[in-house]
Biopython code that builds the backbone (N, CA, C, O; Angstrom):
import numpy as np
from Bio.PDB.StructureBuilder import StructureBuilder

atoms = [
    (1, "MET", "N", (-45.987, -39.350, 26.860)),
    (1, "MET", "CA", (-44.531, -38.723, 26.934)),
    (1, "MET", "C", (-43.565, -39.200, 25.974)),
    (1, "MET", "O", (-42.608, -38.479, 25.694)),
    (2, "LEU", "N", (-43.719, -40.433, 25.389)),
    (2, "LEU", "CA", (-43.111, -41.019, 24.561)),
    (2, "LEU", "C", (-43.150, -40.261, 23.225)),
    (2, "LEU", "O", (-42.092, -40.413, 22.614)),
    (3, "GLN", "N", (-44.165, -39.387, 22.500)),
    (3, "GLN", "CA", (-44.446, -38.806, 21.483)),
    (3, "GLN", "C", (-43.404, -37.692, 21.725)),
    (3, "GLN", "O", (-42.673, -37.385, 20.783)),
    (4, "PHE", "N", (-43.271, -37.038, 22.955)),
    (4, "PHE", "CA", (-42.642, -35.755, 23.087)),
    (4, "PHE", "C", (-41.128, -36.066, 23.307)),
    (4, "PHE", "O", (-40.329, -35.150, 23.115)),
    (5, "LEU", "N", (-40.702, -37.228, 23.677)),
    (5, "LEU", "CA", (-39.318, -37.895, 23.360)),
    (5, "LEU", "C", (-38.783, -37.753, 21.382)),
    (5, "LEU", "O", (-37.827, -37.214, 20.825)),
    (6, "PHE", "N", (-39.783, -38.415, 20.960)),
    (6, "PHE", "CA", (-39.433, -38.774, 19.538)),
    (6, "PHE", "C", (-39.559, -37.208, 19.010)),
    (6, "PHE", "O", (-38.763, -37.004, 18.093)),
    (7, "LEU", "N", (-40.209, -36.265, 19.293)),
    (7, "LEU", "CA", (-40.206, -35.068, 18.944)),
    (7, "LEU", "C", (-38.808, -34.442, 19.286)),
    (7, "LEU", "O", (-38.131, -34.115, 18.311)),
    (8, "ILE", "N", (-38.385, -34.271, 20.289)),
    (8, "ILE", "CA", (-36.998, -34.053, 20.684)),
    (8, "ILE", "C", (-35.844, -34.569, 19.603)),
    (8, "ILE", "O", (-35.044, -33.922, 18.927)),
    (9, "ILE", "N", (-36.062, -35.869, 19.705)),
    (9, "ILE", "CA", (-35.071, -36.471, 18.680)),
    (9, "ILE", "C", (-35.475, -35.769, 17.292)),
    (9, "ILE", "O", (-34.669, -35.039, 16.716)),
    (10, "ASP", "N", (-36.493, -35.970, 16.886)),
    (10, "ASP", "CA", (-36.591, -35.374, 15.353)),
    (10, "ASP", "C", (-36.225, -33.994, 15.208)),
    (10, "ASP", "O", (-35.745, -33.606, 14.143)),
    (11, "VAL", "N", (-36.426, -33.127, 16.283)),
    (11, "VAL", "CA", (-35.938, -31.956, 15.919)),
    (11, "VAL", "C", (-34.417, -32.016, 16.051)),
    (11, "VAL", "O", (-33.792, -31.221, 15.349)),
    (12, "VAL", "N", (-33.602, -32.986, 16.985)),
    (12, "VAL", "CA", (-32.391, -32.941, 17.034)),
    (12, "VAL", "C", (-31.561, -33.362, 15.240)),
    (12, "VAL", "O", (-30.506, -33.041, 14.694)),
    (13, "ILE", "N", (-32.565, -34.084, 14.919)),
    (13, "ILE", "CA", (-31.970, -35.095, 13.708)),
    (13, "ILE", "C", (-32.158, -33.903, 12.348)),
    (13, "ILE", "O", (-31.294, -33.900, 11.472)),
    (14, "VAL", "N", (-33.267, -32.987, 12.274)),
    (14, "VAL", "CA", (-33.236, -31.905, 11.655)),
    (14, "VAL", "C", (-32.508, -30.963, 11.575)),
    (14, "VAL", "O", (-32.249, -30.547, 10.445)),
    (15, "VAL", "N", (-31.903, -30.271, 12.798)),
    (15, "VAL", "CA", (-30.910, -29.613, 13.260)),
    (15, "VAL", "C", (-29.697, -29.856, 12.160)),
    (15, "VAL", "O", (-29.318, -29.240, 11.164)),
    (16, "ALA", "N", (-29.197, -31.299, 12.971)),
    (16, "ALA", "CA", (-28.099, -31.913, 12.280)),
    (16, "ALA", "C", (-28.107, -31.945, 10.848)),
    (16, "ALA", "O", (-27.182, -31.422, 10.227)),
    (17, "PHE", "N", (-28.903, -32.415, 10.360)),
    (17, "PHE", "CA", (-29.114, -32.097, 8.683)),
    (17, "PHE", "C", (-29.148, -30.771, 7.962)),
    (17, "PHE", "O", (-28.784, -30.685, 6.789)),
    (18, "ILE", "N", (-29.641, -29.602, 8.747)),
    (18, "ILE", "CA", (-29.512, -28.607, 7.961)),
    (18, "ILE", "C", (-28.439, -27.725, 8.362)),
    (18, "ILE", "O", (-27.990, -26.959, 7.509)),
    (19, "ALA", "N", (-27.929, -27.716, 9.613)),
    (19, "ALA", "CA", (-26.656, -27.132, 9.894)),
    (19, "ALA", "C", (-25.118, -27.868, 9.863)),
    (19, "ALA", "O", (-23.984, -27.404, 9.741)),
    (20, "GLY", "N", (-25.565, -29.028, 10.007)),
    (20, "GLY", "CA", (-24.066, -30.139, 9.732)),
    (20, "GLY", "C", (-23.299, -29.665, 8.634)),
    (20, "GLY", "O", (-22.147, -29.361, 8.943)),
    (21, "PRO", "N", (-23.635, -29.500, 7.329)),
    (21, "PRO", "CA", (-23.019, -29.602, 6.420)),
    (21, "PRO", "C", (-22.279, -27.761, 6.195)),
    (21, "PRO", "O", (-21.248, -27.461, 5.593)),
    (22, "TRP", "N", (-23.183, -26.900, 6.865)),
    (22, "TRP", "CA", (-22.627, -25.770, 6.882)),
    (22, "TRP", "C", (-21.356, -25.308, 7.819)),
    (22, "TRP", "O", (-20.547, -24.417, 7.559)),
    (23, "ILE", "N", (-21.408, -26.312, 9.195)),
    (23, "ILE", "CA", (-20.401, -26.339, 10.135)),
    (23, "ILE", "C", (-19.520, -26.859, 9.470)),
    (23, "ILE", "O", (-18.398, -26.371, 9.335)),
    (24, "PHE", "N", (-19.863, -27.800, 9.023)),
    (24, "PHE", "CA", (-18.292, -28.681, 8.321)),
    (24, "PHE", "C", (-17.640, -28.059, 7.173)),
    (24, "PHE", "O", (-16.565, -28.507, 6.775)),
    (25, "LEU", "N", (-18.177, -27.107, 6.635)),
    (25, "LEU", "CA", (-17.722, -25.924, 5.475)),
    (25, "LEU", "C", (-16.830, -24.891, 6.036)),
    (25, "LEU", "O", (-15.790, -24.436, 5.561)),
    (26, "THR", "N", (-17.536, -24.560, 7.322)),
    (26, "THR", "CA", (-17.070, -23.199, 7.804)),
    (26, "THR", "C", (-15.488, -23.425, 8.439)),
    (26, "THR", "O", (-14.520, -22.685, 8.266)),
    (27, "LYS", "N", (-15.571, -25.005, 9.426)),
    (27, "LYS", "CA", (-14.449, -25.513, 9.713)),
    (27, "LYS", "C", (-13.377, -25.778, 8.860)),
    (27, "LYS", "O", (-12.205, -25.874, 9.223)),
    (28, "LEU", "N", (-13.772, -25.887, 7.781)),
    (28, "LEU", "CA", (-12.737, -26.159, 6.781)),
    (28, "LEU", "C", (-12.125, -25.039, 6.007)),
    (28, "LEU", "O", (-11.384, -25.165, 5.032)),
    (29, "ASN", "N", (-12.514, -23.963, 6.542)),
    (29, "ASN", "CA", (-11.815, -22.785, 5.992)),
    (29, "ASN", "C", (-12.484, -22.363, 4.397)),
    (29, "ASN", "O", (-11.661, -21.945, 3.582)),
    (30, "VAL", "N", (-13.429, -22.429, 4.111)),
    (30, "VAL", "CA", (-13.651, -23.020, 2.337)),
    (30, "VAL", "C", (-13.649, -21.405, 1.998)),
    (30, "VAL", "O", (-14.019, -20.594, 2.847)),
    (31, "GLN", "N", (-13.257, -21.057, 0.847)),
    (31, "GLN", "CA", (-13.243, -19.763, 0.284)),
    (31, "GLN", "C", (-14.707, -19.833, -0.551)),
    (31, "GLN", "O", (-14.863, -20.629, -1.476)),
    (32, "TRP", "N", (-15.664, -18.984, -0.148)),
    (32, "TRP", "CA", (-17.195, -19.124, -0.824)),
    (32, "TRP", "C", (-16.859, -18.500, -2.094)),
    (32, "TRP", "O", (-15.876, -17.780, -1.922)),
    (33, "PRO", "N", (-17.251, -18.477, -3.247)),
    (33, "PRO", "CA", (-17.190, -17.818, -4.707)),
    (33, "PRO", "C", (-18.020, -16.561, -4.403)),
    (33, "PRO", "O", (-18.788, -16.506, -3.442)),
    (34, "ASN", "N", (-17.788, -15.349, -5.450)),
    (34, "ASN", "CA", (-18.377, -14.108, -5.070)),
    (34, "ASN", "C", (-19.790, -13.899, -5.316)),
    (34, "ASN", "O", (-20.479, -13.090, -4.695)),
    (35, "TRP", "N", (-20.376, -14.994, -6.658)),
    (35, "TRP", "CA", (-21.501, -14.714, -6.612)),
    (35, "TRP", "C", (-22.463, -15.595, -5.264)),
    (35, "TRP", "O", (-23.630, -15.245, -5.087)),
    (36, "LEU", "N", (-21.948, -16.547, -4.522)),
    (36, "LEU", "CA", (-22.151, -16.758, -3.471)),
    (36, "LEU", "C", (-22.206, -16.235, -2.110)),
    (36, "LEU", "O", (-22.665, -16.778, -1.105)),
    (37, "LYS", "N", (-21.615, -14.992, -2.257)),
    (37, "LYS", "CA", (-21.239, -13.918, -1.104)),
    (37, "LYS", "C", (-22.804, -13.145, -1.326)),
    (37, "LYS", "O", (-23.402, -12.660, -0.366)),
    (38, "ASP", "N", (-23.168, -13.124, -2.258)),
    (38, "ASP", "CA", (-24.530, -12.122, -2.695)),
    (38, "ASP", "C", (-25.771, -12.707, -1.603)),
    (38, "ASP", "O", (-26.092, -13.878, -1.398)),
    (39, "GLY", "N", (-26.333, -11.450, -0.995)),
    (39, "GLY", "CA", (-27.343, -12.510, 0.014)),
    (39, "GLY", "C", (-28.379, -12.937, -0.372)),
    (39, "GLY", "O", (-28.959, -13.746, 0.353)),
    (40, "ILE", "N", (-29.014, -12.522, -1.730)),
    (40, "ILE", "CA", (-30.298, -13.480, -2.281)),
    (40, "ILE", "C", (-29.775, -14.741, -2.922)),
    (40, "ILE", "O", (-30.536, -15.706, -2.979)),
    (41, "VAL", "N", (-28.664, -14.825, -3.365)),
    (41, "VAL", "CA", (-28.438, -16.242, -3.756)),
    (41, "VAL", "C", (-27.978, -17.005, -2.590)),
    (41, "VAL", "O", (-28.371, -18.170, -2.527)),
    (42, "GLY", "N", (-27.272, -16.594, -1.723)),
    (42, "GLY", "CA", (-27.168, -17.548, -0.594)),
    (42, "GLY", "C", (-28.523, -17.739, 0.295)),
    (42, "GLY", "O", (-28.631, -18.734, 1.011)),
    (43, "VAL", "N", (-29.407, -16.895, 0.238)),
    (43, "VAL", "CA", (-30.841, -17.165, 0.578)),
    (43, "VAL", "C", (-31.357, -18.244, 0.026)),
    (43, "VAL", "O", (-31.833, -19.221, 0.605)),
    (44, "ILE", "N", (-31.236, -18.014, -1.310)),
    (44, "ILE", "CA", (-31.812, -19.137, -2.541)),
    (44, "ILE", "C", (-31.219, -20.756, -2.162)),
    (44, "ILE", "O", (-31.935, -21.757, -2.165)),
    (45, "VAL", "N", (-30.057, -20.741, -1.910)),
    (45, "VAL", "CA", (-29.182, -21.662, -1.427)),
    (45, "VAL", "C", (-29.404, -22.405, -0.398)),
    (45, "VAL", "O", (-29.226, -23.622, -0.452)),
    (46, "PHE", "N", (-29.823, -21.791, 0.683)),
    (46, "PHE", "CA", (-29.763, -22.152, 2.207)),
    (46, "PHE", "C", (-31.529, -22.630, 2.046)),
    (46, "PHE", "O", (-31.792, -23.462, 2.914)),
    (47, "VAL", "N", (-32.597, -22.338, 1.267)),
    (47, "VAL", "CA", (-33.588, -22.564, 1.428)),
    (47, "VAL", "C", (-33.639, -23.919, 0.442)),
    (47, "VAL", "O", (-34.418, -24.800, 0.809)),
    (48, "ILE", "N", (-32.864, -24.153, -0.785)),
    (48, "ILE", "CA", (-33.241, -25.307, -1.446)),
    (48, "ILE", "C", (-32.527, -26.608, -0.389)),
    (48, "ILE", "O", (-32.938, -27.758, -0.233)),
    (49, "TRP", "N", (-31.421, -25.978, 0.185)),
    (49, "TRP", "CA", (-30.714, -26.873, 1.161)),
    (49, "TRP", "C", (-31.664, -27.466, 2.200)),
    (49, "TRP", "O", (-31.845, -28.683, 2.239)),
    (50, "ALA", "N", (-32.229, -26.691, 2.981)),
    (50, "ALA", "CA", (-33.268, -26.670, 4.002)),
    (50, "ALA", "C", (-34.065, -27.825, 3.472)),
    (50, "ALA", "O", (-34.063, -28.880, 4.106)),
    (51, "GLY", "N", (-34.667, -27.721, 2.486)),
    (51, "GLY", "CA", (-35.483, -28.544, 1.785)),
    (51, "GLY", "C", (-35.277, -29.845, 1.472)),
    (51, "GLY", "O", (-36.147, -30.714, 1.536)),
    (52, "ILE", "N", (-34.225, -29.997, 1.157)),
    (52, "ILE", "CA", (-33.392, -31.244, 0.543)),
    (52, "ILE", "C", (-32.861, -31.737, 2.118)),
    (52, "ILE", "O", (-32.470, -32.899, 2.229)),
    (53, "ALA", "N", (-32.857, -31.077, 3.006)),
    (53, "ALA", "CA", (-32.253, -31.625, 4.667)),
    (53, "ALA", "C", (-33.237, -32.247, 5.261)),
    (53, "ALA", "O", (-33.081, -33.320, 5.844)),
    (54, "LEU", "N", (-34.674, -31.449, 5.140)),
    (54, "LEU", "CA", (-35.756, -31.827, 5.875)),
    (54, "LEU", "C", (-36.232, -32.922, 5.158)),
    (54, "LEU", "O", (-36.576, -33.880, 5.851)),
    (55, "TYR", "N", (-36.351, -33.041, 3.841)),
    (55, "TYR", "CA", (-36.664, -34.555, 3.294)),
    (55, "TYR", "C", (-35.831, -35.722, 3.837)),
    (55, "TYR", "O", (-36.377, -36.675, 4.393)),
    (56, "LEU", "N", (-34.560, -35.644, 3.680)),
    (56, "LEU", "CA", (-33.406, -36.531, 4.397)),
    (56, "LEU", "C", (-33.768, -36.939, 5.424)),
    (56, "LEU", "O", (-34.028, -38.126, 5.620)),
    (57, "ALA", "N", (-33.885, -35.728, 6.569)),
    (57, "ALA", "CA", (-34.276, -36.102, 8.080)),
    (57, "ALA", "C", (-35.651, -37.004, 8.102)),
    (57, "ALA", "O", (-35.673, -38.128, 8.603)),
    (58, "THR", "N", (-36.470, -36.556, 7.670)),
    (58, "THR", "CA", (-37.894, -37.085, 7.611)),
    (58, "THR", "C", (-37.766, -38.776, 7.129)),
    (58, "THR", "O", (-38.493, -39.637, 7.624)),
    (59, "GLN", "N", (-36.800, -39.047, 6.168)),
    (59, "GLN", "CA", (-36.532, -40.486, 5.590)),
    (59, "GLN", "C", (-35.950, -40.728, 6.752)),
    (59, "GLN", "O", (-36.643, -41.505, 7.408)),
    (60, "THR", "N", (-35.094, -40.442, 7.234)),
    (60, "THR", "CA", (-34.195, -41.057, 8.524)),
    (60, "THR", "C", (-34.996, -41.479, 9.582)),
    (60, "THR", "O", (-34.918, -42.588, 10.110)),
    (61, "ILE", "N", (-35.948, -40.378, 9.960)),
    (61, "ILE", "CA", (-36.698, -40.242, 11.152)),
    (61, "ILE", "C", (-37.623, -41.532, 11.116)),
    (61, "ILE", "O", (-37.876, -42.087, 12.185)),
    (62, "ILE", "N", (-38.194, -42.087, 9.793)),
    (62, "ILE", "CA", (-38.779, -43.199, 8.986)),
    (62, "ILE", "C", (-38.261, -44.284, 9.163)),
    (62, "ILE", "O", (-38.925, -45.285, 9.432)),
    (63, "TRP", "N", (-36.737, -44.280, 9.019)),
    (63, "TRP", "CA", (-36.208, -45.678, 8.731)),
    (63, "TRP", "C", (-35.695, -45.832, 10.422)),
    (63, "TRP", "O", (-35.413, -46.943, 10.873)),
    (64, "LEU", "N", (-35.640, -44.924, 11.035)),
    (64, "LEU", "CA", (-34.927, -45.170, 12.694)),
    (64, "LEU", "C", (-36.353, -45.823, 13.332)),
    (64, "LEU", "O", (-36.308, -46.630, 14.261)),
    (65, "GLY", "N", (-37.586, -45.390, 12.737)),
    (65, "GLY", "CA", (-38.677, -45.633, 13.367)),
    (65, "GLY", "C", (-39.425, -44.962, 14.544)),
    (65, "GLY", "O", (-40.262, -45.360, 15.353)),
    (66, "PHE", "N", (-38.609, -43.445, 14.255)),
    (66, "PHE", "CA", (-39.252, -42.559, 15.505)),
    (66, "PHE", "C", (-40.430, -42.043, 14.984)),
    (66, "PHE", "O", (-40.453, -40.927, 14.465)),
    (67, "VAL", "N", (-41.135, -42.552, 15.050)),
    (67, "VAL", "CA", (-42.518, -42.153, 14.663)),
    (67, "VAL", "C", (-43.638, -42.838, 15.807)),
    (67, "VAL", "O", (-43.484, -44.009, 16.156)),
    (68, "PRO", "N", (-44.904, -41.902, 16.418)),
    (68, "PRO", "CA", (-45.633, -42.564, 16.928)),
    (68, "PRO", "C", (-46.907, -43.603, 16.688)),
    (68, "PRO", "O", (-47.446, -44.152, 17.650)),
]
sb = StructureBuilder()
sb.init_structure("model")
sb.init_model(0)
sb.init_chain("A")
sb.init_seg("    ")
for serial, (resi, resn, name, xyz) in enumerate(atoms, 1):
    if name == "N":
        sb.init_residue(resn, " ", resi, " ")
    sb.init_atom(name, np.array(xyz, "f"), 0.0, 1.0, " ", f" {name:<3s}", serial, name[0])
structure = sb.get_structure()
């Protein structure tokens, strides 16, 4: 049961790291540059950010000790 709780906490941390900056920028009403409005560039930027966010989330999870 403890591993399941750790999994839920881990998923919340990962979602916060991936979606947090995008939600923050949306709330600020940031004007995106024209080159970022292109679909493929947006996908590439999101994939790169998702990789960085997953690494940071993993380090945070290890640092907090949420590992079985």
